[in-house]
N, C-alpha and C positions, 0 to 999 in steps of 0.2 A: 503494498499501500502507500503511495506515496502520500510524505505530510504536507497538508494544506496549508504554506504560509500567508495566503492569501483568508482566510478564516482568522489567523492571528495579530495579523497586522495588518488593517487595511491601508496605510499611507506608505507602507516599506516597498521602494521602488527598487531595491537591488537586493540579491543572496549568493550566498556559495552554498552550493549541493553538491553531491557527486552520481558518477552516472553511473544508475542498476542495469540499463540495458540498451541496446542501438542496434537498428538494423533497416534494411533498404523496403520500402515501398514504392512500386510506382515511379520511380525514380527520384524519392524525394525519402529524407533520413528522419524515422520517429526514435525519438529519444528518450527513454524513462530516465528520470531521478529520483535520489530519497527522497529530498523536498523540494516546494516551486511555491513561486508567487503568481506564476501564470495563469490564471484563472482559465478554466475550458467552456467551451460555448454548453450553454443551457439554459431553461427556465426562460428560452426568448433573451438570455444576454449574448450577445458574441464576445467568443473568446479574446484574450489578451494578445498581442503580437508583444515584441522587442528583439531583446540580441541575447544568444548564449554564446559565450568567450567569443566576440565579434562576429558570431554567426547569426542571419534571419531567422526569427520563428514565425513562420506564415500561419500558422492552425496550432491550434493546443484542442485534444479529442481525452473524454475521460472515457475506460472502458474496464468493466469490473474493479474500481477502485483506484487502478493505476493512471497516471495522465500520463499521455504521450504528446511530446514536443514535435510537431513537423519542422523540419530545417531542410533548407537545400543543399546544404552541404554537412559530411560528414565531423562530428566534433572529436579532436584529435588527444584531447587530454581529458582523465580518469576525474580530477576536480575541474569545475568551470563555475564560472562566476556567470548572472545572469542580472537584465537589464530592461524591465518594463518600456514600454513607448505606455509613459504616467497620462500625457496628454489623453489619450484613447482612452484610459481606466477609468480619470476621474471622470470624462464626462460619461461615457456608462453606468457609473456610479450614480452621479447626478439624475441622469434619465430613468436608471432602473426606483431610485426611491420617488421621483415624482412619481410615476405612473404609479406606485405603491399608495400615494397618497392621494390622486385625482380618483383611483379605482378604490379606494374606501371610502372615500365621499359620496362616491355613486353607490355606493352599498348601503352607507350610513344614513341618508338621506334620500334613499329611492328604492332601496331593495334590488336593484342593478346588478348582476353577478357578470363579473370578466369571464369570460370564457377561454380565452386566449390573448397573449400579448406577446411580442416583438419587439426588438428595439434593431435599427437597422441606422447606420451612419449617425445622422443626426437627429433620425425622427425614431417617435414610441410608436406604434397603433395597437390600438384595444379593439376586441371584439365582442361586443356583449350580443345575444342571443335574442334577445327582443327589441322593437325597437323601442327608441330612444328619444324624448322629447327635448327641442332644442334649449328649452328652456332649463331644461331638468342638468343637461350637459353642462350649461355655463355660470350655473348654481354651484354643480359640484367643483367647478375649476375654482368659482371664487373661495370655497370652504378650503380648498386644497391651499390655496396662495396663503391663507391668513393662517393654517396650520405651519406653512414654512416660514412665516415673519414671527411665527413664537419659539422658532427654533427647539423644535422639542428632540431629546436624546432618542437615537433610534439603539434598540433592544435586542440582543439575539439571546433568546429562550430555549431550551428542551424541557418542555414542560410531559407531563403525562397526557397520555393518549383522550385520558376523558375529559382535560381542560383543554384541549383542541378541539373537541366535537364541541364543546360549552360555547369557544368565544372565536372561533377562526372562520372568517368571513366565506374559507370557502376551504375544505379538506383533503387532505392530500387521498394520493389513491388508496383502496385497500391491503394492494400488497406491499405499499409502504414498510420499511424497516425504521425499526426506534434505533435511537430517540428521531423524533422528527424535528427539524429546524424553524424554529419559530422567528420572523423578523414582524416586532412590535413597537408600535408608536402608540403611545398611549392616547388614548380618545380618538385615535385617527382609525390605526389599520392592527390586523390581530392576524398573520397570513403565513400557509410554510412558503418558503423560499430558499433555495440553492444561491441566488446571488450576491454579489457585492455593491453595498451601497455607501454612502458614506454618513456619517457618526451621526450626524443631527440633520434634522430637518431644513434649519438656515443655509446650511449648505449647497441645497438645491437651486436656491436662489429666485428663479421665478418658472411657474408653471402658465404654459398657453396653449391653450385650443388653437390648432390651425386648420383644421376643416375635420367633418362627418358627413357619413355616406349611410345610405342604406345598404347593407349586405347579407344576401342568403336568410332572408326574413331578419335580420336584426341592424343591429348599428353598430358600424367601422369607427372611430374614432384616432383624428394622429392628433398628435402634440408633441412638444418640444419643450425642454427643460434644461434649466442650467447654461451654460453655455452656448449649448443650441441656438435656446428659446432667442439670447443677445443676440447672434449672428444674424439669426432670422429677423428679428425687430430692427437690427441695423440696418440690413440690407432694404428692407420695406422703407426704411427713414429719408435712405438716398434714394429710392426710387421717388418718395415722397416731395423730396426736395426737387428733385429735376420737373417733376408735374406742375409745383408750384414755379417754375422758374417759366417753364412756356405757357401757364396757363395766366401767370402774373396775379395770380394770388395765393393767399396762407390756404390753407390744407383744411378751413372749413367750409371754402368755399370751392374745392375740387368738383365735386358729386353734381356741384350747380353748374359750374362752367361745361363737365363732360354733357349734362342734359341737356344744355344748349347748345353743345358744336352737334349733339347727335339730331335733335331736333334741323339745324341745320344742312346738316348733310342729307337728312331724308329730303327737305326741299330742295336742294341739289339734285338729287337722283330724281326729283317729279321732274325738273324743269330739263333738264338732260333726257328723259325719256321724251319729252313733249319735241324738244330740237330734235332727236335722232325721228322722231315719229315724221316729221312736218321732212327732212333732209333724206329717209331712206327710203318715203312710201310711195314716189313716183318708182323708184328704182325696180322695188319689191313689184309692182302691178305690173311694169314692162316684164322682170326677169319670170315673174309667174304667168306669162303668156307660151311656155314653154314644158315639155311634159318634162323633159329631166333639166334641172338649171345648174349650168355650174360656171360660177364666179368667182374670181378673185380681188379682195380689199387690200390695196395699195395703202402702207402707212396706219392703218387701221388697229380698233382691239377686238378683243375676245366679245364683249359687252355688245359692239357693233355687227360683228358677224349672226352671236345670238338674235340681237332685234332684228336682223334681215332677215335673218330664215324665220322667225315666229310669224313677221307678216307674210314672208311668200305662202306659208303652209297653210295661213290663215285663207289668205286669198283664194289658193289652190290645193283642194283636199289630196289633188291625187299628183300634184308635183311631185318628183322625187330631187331633193336637192343636194348638191355636194359643195358646200361654199370652202373660202379659205380668207386669213389675211396675215398677211407680212410685213412684220416692224423688227426693231435692231432686238426686240426679245427674243422672235423665234417664227416659228412658221405654226398658224393654229388653222385644223382642221375641222369642220363638224360638217358629217354626211345625215340624211333624216328624210323624212315626212310625216305628212300628218297622224296623230294616234290611229287615226279613223282606216286611215287607209291599210288591209291587210293584208294586203297582196304582194307587199315588198317587202324584202327582209336588206337593209344596206350595209350589215356589217362582214359578209364577204367583199364586196367593193371597198369598204374601208381598212379591211385588213390588209388587204393587199395596198392601199395606198402608203397605209402609215410607216408599213414593211420596207418600201421606197424610201421614203424620206428617214429610216430609220431612229423613229419616233415612238413615245408611248401612247395609247389612250385603250378606248374600249366603250362599250353604252350597249344599246337594245338593237332590236329590228326596226325601230322608227329613231334610234336616236345615238347617235355615236360620234363621239370627239378623242381627238388626238392634240400632242405638240413635237416639234422637231425643233433641234436646234437653229440659230438664223442661216448659218452655214449649210442645210441641207436645201435652203429655196430654189438654188438652181435644179432640182429635181423636182421642182413641184408640179409642172408642167405633165414632166412623164408619170410621176404619180397619179395626177387627174385623169389623164389620157388612158392608162391601164384601169382604174376605176370604173371608168364610164362603158369602158369595155366590159366587164362583168356586170356592170346595171344591163346594159344592151341585152348581152347573154341571158 
């Protein structure tokens, strides 16, 4: 059995140990020490990383009480020195205790049970197997932050199974071996846990919900704690400052400015539609006289092509349309017919054209569209010729 130093001293960063076993698997070296500070993956918390005698530790796994340190190179010495990636470890300790505080408050306030928890990088997510109201989430967040500010000590205890059954918000598996390790925060949480945490709630610093969503009939909640929460809020602040500068307002006025801009954009789109209609309708009426329409709009946008396509297929329900636009951004092609025309499938012709243009795209029997690089514009006539042959066939 490897001696678990990470339970004995949460804040130790370096240690000395003896190599008990070392073997190679899948091109990597697995090292078992007589003792370690490296926490293995478990309970939703990722493993520690760092170095042993200068060799990088890339993964830590516990198997049957032995802890395997996975390294890229073989260790040369029997007696070795290990160094943790402390910044990573401390963030995970903050994240894990922050999750305990939030999940504890969800349970205390609303009797909501956390089914699963995972820490991934700077994010924590928890799954609740029943729907959770937004008001319940933020009420628990506020209560969890109050627990942070009270700086309550974190206790690790090994009580009797009877006590665990009476007080734990989550029971251990029925086949769990005694003693049961309980992480206790007085008045907030009492739960079986194998992870490592900061020693008092104040060291979590901050708990912030970032989002939540429906998930498999329940709710998945995302949060950040401690250093990760600070980085996230700092990045948001920087983006808000940029928005303030661009919109020429304080942060209190950003939402109003955005709503005004959305209204202006909507009005401009309506005006643009009217202008396009006025400009394109005569062309559409002329082109719609043909059974097969082939036309290239120079220096035009995709919106121009789509608008012209709509006009032609509204005027002539039987017309089969091959439109394209060419500009500095590339080549856009759109083939189709009116939805009511069930006698034509434009996909074979479209596939022929987009293949010649070496572009990408797709669609349905009555509407297909795609793009190609601007450098392929010299192949457009060939592509449309071959597509026309396909349609005529």
